[in-house]
C-alpha angles and dihedrals in degrees: 000000000000090000092053090051092050091050091049091050091049092050091048091049092051092048093046093047091048093050091047092050091048091047090053090051089053089049093054092044094048093052093045095049101024088238112164093190090060091047091051091048091052090057092044092052095046111018093169095051112108090203092060093052091044091052093051091045092051091049092050090050093047089051094053098259094120098152091049091051093061095077091052092048089050091051090049094053090045089056095043106023097166095060107104092194092063091050090048092052091046090052094051092046091048091054092048089053091052099256099126094164092053090046092055091048092051093046090048089058092047090054092046089055095043106025095164098047115104103210101063091049091046090053093048091047091054091047093050089048091056093050093049101253092130103165092051091042096055091043088058094043093050092050091049092049091050088055096042116027090196087079094057098088092050092046090052091049092050091048092048090055094047092046092052090239096309110148095203094049090045090053091052096045094047094042093233102186109130131077091246093052092046092053092046089051090047091057090046091052092048091053089050091055097254100125098161091051089046091057090048092055092045090054090050088057089065095200130020136182115263089243091061092045090054091047091053093047090051092049091051092048090051087060092044091246091146098159093053092042090054092049091055094042096048099035090231124135096233145002117251099215091179089065110034117185142204109231115233092353089172095051096237092145129063122274114248125212092201102047110141100163132057102312128094111299122211114195115240116244093022109178131197092015132083120196124197142156111254126201097189118101100342118184093229137007113350110311147037136187118263116205115190118190110209105170141306116018131159114266117226090019122116114260091178128002146172132201113228127191111228140163124259121253093019134126119226136182124221120202130180142150126244138177128183142196127205099332110188116182145105089235112053121203122260141161121251137185121212134177109264092222108042096015091230112164109250102171144350138196127231114273115268121260116261088228131011133181093215145339115328123195121227127192133180137163136225136183124219124226127240090262098043116122098161143004134214117230110201145174111225143142126261118249119279126228092217137034136259094040113180124182131212133184138055136284128187123203131193147156103029113188136175122203136169111271125241112293094022 
């Protein structure tokens, strides 16, 4: 008798397991294909399976039948009441159907079951925000962002809107109190054209990864906040506009292919030109820049450049040393200065000699416009009268310097 009972139980278990497995297959298929027949079959095969009811509820919701999905979500949570995901889905569906009270109750249960998970609290915070319970809402949103930093940018944006663009109120609402949050807020402020506030937040961060520093510099440059961008890039407390400088004018440091600030910039994908640091026969200190022309390059296009912060309505003088060996081209190299905003040509050096016996100094002047905040110093080639216009030979550069011009 016991054996028969055991066999019957085994058969029932096999049948039940088989029906459950088939029902789960129907659930997956129905969601993938939006097939209501498969969803209905999954419930028919396993009416007491929370997953089957959840699948049909999700399909109804996806198809726009939000109100109809509520009953299925409720059945799912009744069958598996300790699953916070089901309560979360019920809460979101309840809000979509207009039942805000029911939505809050469901999200409360989701949070009770998963108190350390960010998403349920984030969803409740957004719901409370929409119903006007602001203090509770931001408390939830702050807690969620502390648990999941991915929510921080959105929290800052929400707080910025509610504060009517007040940085201090935004900081309080968003709970900005860690170095990572301060740097994220600094970038946000820079993109919203608040450079001074961006610097303030960056200083509050204390230390920041180089990646974040570069992101902030780029955001400030996009808004033409050159002074503030230079402060962040250089680590200095202020910009001495009366004494602008060329960074690493003697090329003692390495060249970077990803420089986006105020160092020497080398264009990516540069063709027909090879740049390298040379330790043989420098003009000053220990190194110089070697520029080898190996074929076709684009005339009047920067081969090397640097952004320099300057004052408007001022005259400056650029000086540098160059030497060359066997330059063959219809477009000789030269150094030019253009406005960083409108790219208008402000000044240009004489073209380099095709051959020189040693270092030769070059100087030229330029005057900034009333709107000029920065200039771009660049090595390029003069325009050619024919195309194509390749260049061959070698140039060395050293000792770049910028000084106020006479009378300034």
